[in-house]
FIVOTOR-159476 format. One line per field, with one value per residue (C-alpha): residue number from 1; x, y, z; residue in one letter. Coordinates in pm, 1 decimal, decimal comma. Layout:
N
n: c(NUM  ...)
east: c(X  ...)
north: c(Y  ...)
up: c(Z  ...)
res: c(A  ...)
END
This chain:
452
n: c(1  2  3  4  5  6  7  8  9  10  11  12  13  14  15  16  17  18  19  20  21  22  23  24  25  26  27  28  29  30  31  32  33  34  35  36  37  38  39  40  41  42  43  44  45  46  47  48  49  50  51  52  53  54  55  56  57  58  59  60  61  62  63  64  65  66  67  68  69  70  71  72  73  74  75  76  77  78  79  80  81  82  83  84  85  86  87  88  89  90  91  92  93  94  95  96  97  98  99  100  101  102  103  104  105  106  107  108  109  110  111  112  113  114  115  116  117  118  119  120  121  122  123  124  125  126  127  128  129  130  131  132  133  134  135  136  137  138  139  140  141  142  143  144  145  146  147  148  149  150  151  152  153  154  155  156  157  158  159  160  161  162  163  164  165  166  167  168  169  170  171  172  173  174  175  176  177  178  179  180  181  182  183  184  185  186  187  188  189  190  191  192  193  194  195  196  197  198  199  200  201  202  203  204  205  206  207  208  209  210  211  212  213  214  215  216  217  218  219  220  221  222  223  224  225  226  227  228  229  230  231  232  233  234  235  236  237  238  239  240  241  242  243  244  245  246  247  248  249  250  251  252  253  254  255  256  257  258  259  260  261  262  263  264  265  266  267  268  269  270  271  272  273  274  275  276  277  278  279  280  281  282  283  284  285  286  287  288  289  290  291  292  293  294  295  296  297  298  299  300  301  302  303  304  305  306  307  308  309  310  311  312  313  314  315  316  317  318  319  320  321  322  323  324  325  326  327  328  329  330  331  332  333  334  335  336  337  338  339  340  341  342  343  344  345  346  347  348  349  350  351  352  353  354  355  356  357  358  359  360  361  362  363  364  365  366  367  368  369  370  371  372  373  374  375  376  377  378  379  380  381  382  383  384  385  386  387  388  389  390  391  392  393  394  395  396  397  398  399  400  401  402  403  404  405  406  407  408  409  410  411  412  413  414  415  416  417  418  419  420  421  422  423  424  425  426  427  428  429  430  431  432  433  434  435  436  437  438  439  440  441  442  443  444  445  446  447  448  449  450  451  452)
east: c(-3055,2  -3235,3  -3208,2  -2903,7  -2915,4  -2610,7  -2696,7  -2608,6  -2371,9  -2300,8  -2447,2  -2283,3  -2557,5  -2428,2  -2793,0  -2903,6  -2927,0  -2590,1  -2744,0  -2540,1  -2758,9  -2707,4  -2896,6  -2955,3  -2912,4  -3146,7  -3059,7  -3312,2  -3237,5  -2931,5  -3093,1  -3114,9  -3461,0  -3424,1  -3172,4  -3202,6  -3550,1  -3670,0  -3580,3  -3928,6  -4091,0  -3810,8  -3835,3  -4212,8  -4242,3  -3986,4  -4185,7  -4524,8  -4616,0  -4562,4  -4289,4  -4000,9  -3993,6  -3621,5  -3407,7  -3193,1  -2819,0  -2686,5  -2360,2  -2273,1  -2195,7  -2127,3  -1837,4  -1823,8  -1902,3  -2108,7  -2046,8  -2160,3  -1901,3  -1618,5  -1604,6  -1287,7  -1325,4  -979,4  -800,2  -573,7  -617,4  -395,5  -97,9  -120,8  136,1  389,9  370,4  718,3  859,4  840,4  1005,0  1171,5  1011,8  776,4  462,6  575,7  900,9  720,3  474,9  729,5  1012,6  823,6  440,6  375,9  645,9  484,8  129,3  235,9  368,8  51,1  -113,9  -455,2  -314,4  -90,7  -374,6  -608,2  -356,2  -302,8  -678,0  -736,6  -453,0  -582,5  -943,5  -832,7  -659,4  -953,6  -1205,5  -1001,2  -968,4  -1338,7  -1359,3  -1676,5  -1705,6  -1441,3  -1394,7  -1113,6  -909,8  -777,9  -488,9  -535,0  -556,2  -740,0  -980,6  -1239,1  -1009,3  -1065,0  -1442,8  -1415,8  -1210,5  -1461,9  -1756,8  -1613,9  -1496,5  -1832,8  -1689,6  -1884,1  -1695,6  -1731,9  -1448,7  -1322,6  -1034,5  -764,9  -771,3  -448,1  -419,8  -124,6  160,1  541,0  686,7  372,8  501,8  366,1  189,4  -40,5  -78,1  -398,5  -593,3  -872,3  -1140,3  -1010,3  -1008,6  -1364,6  -1494,8  -1334,2  -1470,7  -1822,4  -1793,0  -1683,5  -1968,2  -2217,6  -2076,5  -2033,0  -2251,7  -2516,0  -2365,0  -2380,5  -2720,5  -2600,2  -2299,3  -2067,1  -2088,3  -1884,9  -1704,5  -1520,2  -1160,1  -946,6  -618,6  -528,6  -476,7  -122,6  -209,3  -542,9  -639,8  -915,6  -1113,9  -1101,7  -1223,6  -1497,9  -1622,2  -1597,5  -1827,0  -2084,3  -2087,3  -2095,5  -2399,1  -2567,9  -2523,3  -2564,4  -2216,3  -1947,3  -1617,1  -1312,5  -975,2  -690,2  -653,4  -417,7  -210,6  147,6  303,3  520,2  217,5  20,2  296,8  303,6  -79,2  -65,6  217,7  10,3  -333,2  -282,4  -510,8  -539,6  -688,2  -994,9  -1059,8  -1015,2  -1266,3  -1508,0  -1460,5  -1529,9  -1860,5  -1730,2  -1769,9  -2058,4  -2171,4  -2078,4  -1707,2  -1478,2  -1137,1  -854,1  -624,5  -695,8  -400,4  -336,6  -668,6  -674,7  -982,3  -1135,5  -1093,2  -1235,7  -1533,0  -1574,3  -1567,2  -1824,4  -2061,0  -2075,0  -2090,3  -1782,2  -1654,1  -1302,1  -1126,9  -875,2  -576,8  -364,2  -128,9  -43,8  -2,2  245,6  435,7  491,9  563,9  270,3  160,7  -124,7  -468,5  -671,3  -952,1  -1095,9  -1114,9  -1274,4  -1536,1  -1596,3  -1654,3  -1915,6  -1700,8  -1808,8  -1498,3  -1443,4  -1136,9  -917,6  -585,3  -484,6  -251,0  -24,1  304,3  236,5  95,1  175,3  -144,6  -499,6  -629,0  -932,9  -846,1  -503,0  -656,5  -905,2  -633,7  -383,7  -653,4  -723,5  -356,0  -267,6  -556,5  -436,8  -83,3  -206,9  -491,4  -496,8  -664,2  -1022,4  -979,8  -1156,6  -1359,2  -1335,0  -1710,7  -1653,4  -1378,5  -1599,8  -1853,8  -1598,6  -1522,1  -1887,0  -2189,7  -1983,7  -1805,8  -2145,2  -2263,0  -1946,3  -2056,0  -2421,9  -2496,1  -2611,5  -2966,9  -2822,2  -2518,3  -2314,5  -2536,0  -2720,7  -3079,0  -3387,8  -3406,3  -3041,5  -2814,2  -2660,8  -2295,2  -2181,0  -1846,5  -1790,9  -1494,3  -1345,9  -1238,7  -1187,8  -809,8  -513,5  -445,2  -812,5  -941,8  -1071,4  -1274,5  -1614,2  -1556,6  -1645,1  -1552,1  -1218,7  -1144,9  -1247,3  -1031,9  -729,6  -699,5  -850,8  -667,6  -782,6  -679,8  -958,1  -1222,6  -1365,6  -1656,1  -1749,9  -2085,4  -2182,2  -2543,2  -2585,8  -2327,5  -2051,4  -1715,8  -1488,6  -1540,0  -1310,2  -1064,8  -1042,6  -1164,3  -1414,4  -1425,4  -1044,5  -787,1  -533,7  -232,2  -311,0  -376,3  -34,5  143,0  -17,1  76,3  440,8  449,7  288,4  519,3  821,0  685,0  585,7  924,5  1079,9  846,3  939,4  1317,4  1279,4)
north: c(-11379,5  -11049,5  -10725,5  -10524,7  -10186,1  -10053,8  -9686,8  -9402,4  -9595,4  -9579,6  -9903,5  -10060,2  -10304,2  -10503,2  -10576,4  -10610,0  -10236,2  -10194,9  -9924,4  -9723,3  -9587,5  -9382,8  -9493,2  -9787,0  -10157,7  -10360,2  -10720,8  -10954,7  -11308,8  -11344,9  -11200,5  -10861,9  -10712,2  -10379,5  -10180,2  -9796,4  -9818,3  -9672,3  -9907,1  -9932,1  -10029,8  -10275,5  -10454,5  -10454,5  -10593,6  -10867,6  -11001,5  -10983,0  -10628,5  -10627,0  -10406,1  -10612,4  -10574,2  -10623,8  -10317,1  -10359,9  -10358,8  -10048,9  -10020,5  -9665,7  -9665,6  -9291,1  -9242,1  -9612,8  -9806,5  -10129,7  -10400,5  -10762,7  -10981,4  -11067,9  -11411,6  -11599,7  -11913,6  -12070,1  -12093,1  -12357,4  -12313,6  -12615,1  -12408,8  -12098,9  -12246,4  -12263,4  -11895,2  -11756,0  -12104,5  -12180,7  -11898,0  -11882,0  -12188,8  -12261,4  -12465,2  -12824,1  -12780,4  -12571,1  -12862,8  -13141,3  -12975,5  -12768,1  -12795,5  -13167,8  -13264,4  -13002,5  -13115,5  -13481,9  -13388,8  -13230,7  -13387,6  -13276,7  -13007,8  -12841,8  -12843,0  -12690,4  -12405,5  -12350,9  -12323,5  -12092,3  -11862,3  -11836,6  -11780,2  -11498,6  -11325,3  -11376,5  -11241,5  -10940,5  -10852,2  -10875,9  -11222,2  -11392,8  -11688,4  -11907,3  -12220,6  -12419,7  -12721,7  -12904,3  -13155,7  -13530,6  -13598,5  -13441,6  -13233,1  -13224,5  -12987,8  -12724,7  -12765,8  -12740,9  -12420,5  -12275,5  -12383,0  -12211,2  -11895,3  -11814,5  -11787,1  -11936,7  -12228,0  -12456,8  -12709,3  -13062,6  -13286,3  -13300,9  -13628,8  -13776,4  -14142,9  -14109,5  -13891,1  -13851,6  -13702,2  -13746,7  -13843,4  -14149,1  -13936,8  -13786,0  -14077,2  -14271,4  -14551,1  -14449,9  -14617,4  -14476,9  -14121,0  -14151,6  -14317,8  -14055,2  -13773,4  -13925,8  -13948,5  -13590,7  -13476,7  -13664,3  -13512,0  -13151,9  -13060,6  -12828,2  -12810,1  -12484,5  -12402,5  -12436,7  -12221,8  -12512,8  -12703,0  -12980,3  -12993,8  -13289,8  -13176,8  -13401,9  -13202,2  -13190,0  -13416,6  -13509,7  -13639,5  -13818,5  -14120,6  -14124,6  -14365,4  -14113,6  -13819,6  -14032,7  -14153,8  -13802,5  -13683,6  -13950,1  -13885,9  -13508,7  -13530,9  -13778,2  -13552,1  -13219,1  -13103,0  -12901,1  -13021,7  -12808,5  -12868,3  -12691,7  -12644,1  -12479,9  -12314,9  -12341,8  -12410,7  -12692,5  -12845,2  -12811,4  -12985,6  -13269,4  -13310,8  -13327,8  -13581,7  -13795,1  -13758,1  -13631,8  -13337,9  -13046,3  -13082,1  -12870,9  -13091,1  -13396,9  -13273,4  -13203,2  -13547,8  -13706,8  -13497,2  -13287,3  -12946,8  -12731,4  -12489,0  -12741,1  -12749,7  -12473,9  -12462,4  -12263,3  -12058,5  -12122,1  -11908,3  -12071,4  -12172,5  -12176,8  -12069,9  -12422,0  -12452,9  -12099,8  -12211,0  -12514,7  -12315,7  -12060,7  -12310,4  -12534,0  -12259,3  -12389,2  -12165,4  -12009,9  -11879,5  -11614,2  -11607,4  -11314,7  -11292,9  -11665,0  -11667,2  -11378,1  -11517,9  -11865,2  -11714,4  -11900,3  -11618,1  -11363,3  -11520,3  -11369,7  -11259,0  -10982,4  -11231,4  -11507,3  -11257,9  -11139,1  -11499,8  -11546,7  -11742,3  -11702,3  -11562,6  -11499,6  -11429,7  -11618,0  -11570,1  -11930,4  -12043,5  -11841,6  -11990,7  -11865,0  -11521,4  -11464,8  -11298,2  -11409,9  -11057,9  -11002,5  -10633,1  -10720,8  -10972,0  -10709,5  -10456,6  -10692,2  -10834,7  -10486,3  -10378,7  -10698,2  -10655,4  -10294,6  -10406,8  -10646,5  -10460,8  -10109,0  -9921,2  -9987,3  -10362,6  -10420,8  -10158,4  -10120,0  -10194,8  -10522,8  -10612,9  -10557,5  -10783,1  -11059,2  -11037,9  -11037,5  -11146,7  -11339,3  -11517,8  -11610,6  -11725,7  -11954,9  -12132,5  -12162,6  -11918,0  -11609,8  -11622,4  -11627,7  -11401,4  -11165,6  -10854,4  -10645,0  -10731,2  -10808,7  -11180,3  -11249,9  -11368,7  -11093,8  -11124,2  -10762,4  -10575,5  -10214,0  -10038,2  -9709,0  -9503,2  -9178,3  -9261,6  -9067,9  -9348,5  -9375,7  -9023,6  -8822,5  -8921,4  -8961,5  -9297,1  -9535,9  -9847,8  -9723,3  -9621,7  -9969,2  -10155,4  -9931,2  -9731,0  -9937,8  -10195,9  -10492,5  -10306,1  -10052,3  -10317,2  -10215,9  -10467,7  -10807,6  -10985,8  -11337,3  -11442,1  -11121,5  -11219,5  -10970,0  -11152,0  -10855,5  -10519,0  -10228,8  -10441,7  -10711,9  -11064,8  -11166,9  -11541,9  -11590,8  -11437,5  -11315,7  -11318,5  -11669,8  -11794,4  -11656,3  -11809,4  -12145,8  -12141,1  -12058,0  -12348,2  -12592,5  -12484,2  -12578,7  -12925,2  -12967,0  -12878,2  -13139,6  -13401,1  -13289,7  -13322,3  -13690,7)
up: c(4808,1  4842,2  4651,7  4556,0  4386,0  4206,0  4197,1  3955,2  3731,4  3361,1  3232,8  2921,1  2863,1  2563,2  2478,5  2126,6  2081,1  2259,4  2476,6  2721,8  3005,6  3310,5  3627,8  3863,6  3808,5  4024,6  4106,3  4281,8  4400,3  4171,1  3850,3  3692,5  3767,9  3593,4  3406,9  3461,1  3616,9  3947,3  4234,3  4376,9  4048,0  3969,8  4303,4  4317,8  3964,7  4040,6  4325,0  4167,7  4244,6  4617,8  4761,0  4899,7  5278,3  5295,4  5252,6  4947,9  4968,1  4797,2  4596,7  4489,0  4124,8  4099,3  3857,8  3782,1  3462,5  3507,2  3254,4  3215,0  3381,0  3134,7  2978,6  2893,5  2680,5  2711,7  3043,6  3210,5  3589,4  3644,1  3503,9  3719,5  3962,8  3675,1  3590,4  3488,9  3478,6  3098,7  2919,8  2578,3  2412,3  2116,5  2175,7  2132,7  2332,3  2585,9  2642,5  2649,6  2836,8  3092,1  3112,9  3084,9  3353,3  3586,3  3521,4  3572,9  3913,9  4033,7  4337,0  4472,7  4702,5  4437,0  4176,5  4431,5  4508,8  4138,6  4065,4  4358,3  4257,0  3897,2  4016,8  4254,5  3963,7  3726,5  3969,2  4063,5  3691,8  3622,6  3468,6  3602,5  3360,6  3212,9  2999,5  3161,6  3054,9  3346,8  3352,2  3349,4  3730,9  4026,9  3817,2  4101,2  4287,8  4010,2  4052,9  4424,0  4397,0  4163,5  4376,4  4690,1  4516,8  4344,5  3989,0  3694,8  3539,7  3243,3  3273,3  3218,4  3272,1  2993,8  2815,8  2678,0  2550,5  2316,6  2209,5  2178,0  2495,7  2713,0  3056,5  3231,0  3482,8  3205,6  2963,7  3039,5  2871,3  2636,1  2844,4  3168,6  3023,6  2907,9  3221,6  3452,5  3234,7  3246,5  3631,3  3661,6  3428,5  3648,6  3966,8  3852,9  3557,4  3689,9  4046,9  4254,6  4120,8  3755,2  3805,2  3724,2  3395,8  3240,7  2903,9  2758,4  2702,1  2474,6  2477,4  2107,3  1805,3  1886,8  2228,2  2161,1  1952,1  1686,7  1912,8  2188,9  1981,6  1827,4  2166,2  2306,3  2020,5  2096,4  2470,2  2440,2  2203,2  2429,4  2732,7  2557,8  2670,8  2503,2  2366,0  2437,0  2257,4  2074,8  1698,8  1454,3  1715,4  1581,7  1244,0  1369,2  1541,9  1217,3  1019,5  1266,8  1251,2  868,6  875,7  1113,0  957,2  604,0  686,4  935,4  1284,2  1178,6  873,0  1101,2  1359,0  1077,6  929,7  1280,3  1305,8  1600,0  1441,1  1540,2  1810,9  2085,2  1983,9  2127,4  1953,5  2116,6  1899,0  1521,6  1432,2  1089,8  928,0  546,9  337,7  354,2  725,0  773,4  570,0  786,1  1105,0  973,3  814,7  1124,7  1384,1  1559,0  1824,3  1826,6  2134,8  2039,5  2278,1  2151,1  2451,2  2444,2  2067,9  2093,2  2397,9  2229,3  1896,3  1740,2  1518,5  1476,4  1423,8  1133,3  1355,7  1133,9  845,7  1066,2  1189,3  834,4  726,2  1003,4  1250,0  1618,7  1813,6  2179,9  2390,2  2641,9  2810,3  2799,6  3078,5  3313,2  3179,0  2827,2  2889,3  3188,6  3304,3  3304,6  3219,9  2996,5  2955,1  2816,9  2576,3  2445,8  2397,0  2234,9  2001,0  1874,0  1847,6  1649,9  1412,5  1358,5  1277,0  1019,3  861,8  978,5  1265,2  1153,1  1152,0  1486,3  1653,4  2023,3  2068,0  1880,1  2118,4  2420,6  2253,9  2214,5  2586,2  2696,1  2492,1  2238,1  2515,3  2664,0  2312,6  2281,9  2587,8  2500,3  2782,7  2595,4  2734,1  3087,5  3089,0  2870,8  2885,0  3138,1  3065,4  3290,6  3365,5  3307,1  3586,0  3790,6  3670,8  3687,3  3724,9  3814,3  3657,2  3757,9  3457,5  3657,6  3674,9  3530,0  3273,6  3160,7  3148,8  2970,9  2663,3  2518,2  2350,2  2636,6  2442,2  2357,0  2715,7  2824,6  2566,4  2529,0  2850,3  3130,8  3330,9  3521,7  3844,8  3766,5  3853,6  4185,0  4232,4  4091,3  4137,2  4017,2  4051,4  4255,8  4510,4  4570,2  4516,9  4491,7  4673,1  4653,0  4455,9  4721,9  4683,3  4946,4  4894,5  4865,9  5093,6  4843,2  5074,7  5194,9  4837,5  4717,1  5018,1  4963,1  4597,0  4675,2  4929,4  4694,5  4403,6  4618,2  4682,1  4315,4  4194,9  4426,4  4272,5  3914,8  3999,4  4111,8)
res: c(M  G  T  T  V  I  G  N  A  T  L  V  T  M  N  A  A  R  E  V  L  R  G  D  L  T  L  V  D  G  R  I  A  A  V  G  A  A  V  G  A  A  V  G  G  A  V  G  G  A  A  D  A  R  A  P  E  R  I  D  G  T  G  L  V  A  L  P  G  L  V  Q  T  H  I  H  L  C  Q  T  L  F  R  N  A  A  E  G  L  E  L  L  D  W  L  K  E  R  I  W  P  F  E  A  A  H  D  A  A  S  L  A  A  S  A  R  L  G  I  C  E  L  L  R  G  G  T  T  T  L  L  D  M  G  T  V  R  H  T  E  E  I  F  R  A  A  E  A  S  G  I  R  L  V  G  G  K  A  M  M  D  Q  G  A  G  V  P  A  G  L  R  E  G  T  R  A  A  L  D  E  S  D  A  L  A  T  A  W  H  G  A  A  G  G  R  L  R  Y  A  Y  A  P  R  F  V  L  S  C  T  R  E  L  F  E  E  V  G  R  R  A  R  A  R  G  L  M  I  H  T  H  A  S  E  N  R  R  E  G  E  A  V  R  A  L  L  G  Q  S  D  I  E  Y  F  H  E  L  G  L  T  G  P  G  L  A  L  A  H  C  V  W  P  N  A  R  E  T  G  I  L  A  E  T  G  T  R  V  A  H  C  P  G  S  N  C  K  L  G  S  G  I  A  P  I  P  E  L  L  A  A  G  V  Q  V  S  L  G  A  D  G  A  P  C  N  N  R  L  D  A  F  D  E  M  R  L  A  G  L  L  A  S  V  R  L  G  P  T  A  L  A  A  R  R  L  V  E  L  A  T  I  E  G  A  R  A  L  G  L  E  T  E  I  G  S  L  E  P  G  K  R  A  D  V  I  L  V  D  L  A  R  A  H  A  A  P  G  D  D  L  Y  A  R  L  V  Y  A  A  R  S  T  D  V  R  A  V  L  V  D  G  R  V  L  V  R  D  G  R  T  L  T  L  D  E  A  E  T  V  A  R  A  E  S  E  L  T  R  L  R  A  R  V  A  R)
END
């Protein structure tokens, strides 16, 4: 892969000391070799003391801020094609009237187009790693799109073996859901040099039987894989869960033995004190999706209280039909603003918000030793952000500028495993114009299938 030197940048390392340095970032064969060190020493040390004969690729970082690639821990790439097509509805109606009929109509071509469109947006906005929940069918197309694009993906097929209003195209037998998930895990977990990983993804309590959840728990533990689902997102949903089970979804997952660092729960807008205690004591991961929670009217998650209790929190945009952007900068900003509305302007510091989007996102996926900070030995997932723009300058508080002033369009370059995927704001592995045109074409065909 060779050597790349990002020269003369401001380096927001997100290391344990949260150092901010000025200098060079040296990348060798897909990993970070040195942060702020002289290039010759860094390259020589990385190859056992001998100078690398190959001339390094140089990226001028003058005036730019280098950050670890942003991590989003709850995305639905399968829904990107439905952007702007599911307005004015709360969660359960939104699912039954819009999202599930569209998902049920997906074929392999439309799902591939949806995934590519979402990945193009994510990469341009500085997201290098995501935790994705696919739909029930054709999940291999999401992995193929991620493999080709260069993004880092943890993902899995949605599993749905019960539920009122679930269309025939999404309802599946319990055994079939498990067997297909196992086959996908075998095919894709660890693919692309470890850049792609699998997570079991039972959709949520109202669409999954107890048998399915129990068996997912057994299989995830046996394979050492994550479980990704939704919890405590909406009040009506919570009431329906309690009517069905006599307890909340978080309590139910705990009773089933699913809670722990291997469980990622999207939303958690309405946890009570007991549920917060369960999340903290077990190390269960929470993906905070402020944009989606606002758009669907689900509520404002008590993130400062969860963090104070010791709950591990990260950020995600959710799906394009309930946001409508897959923008990590938006999610950082909105998470901070909503905390300020509830508890005052000191509720969530800007540095803490950058942590949620980087090292805490990596920790949520069990990848904190590999990504999430700029440190020697870690994978070279790096973004360069231009803050020398009218809307972002001036100011000495770098974290505040990143959270409250920067925009995703300020991202100038994106690297994953040291490979440049975005340069000068342009995606190199996806042709944006072609990706958008293909999405528009596939949406026309999908709508015709929905109308049948």
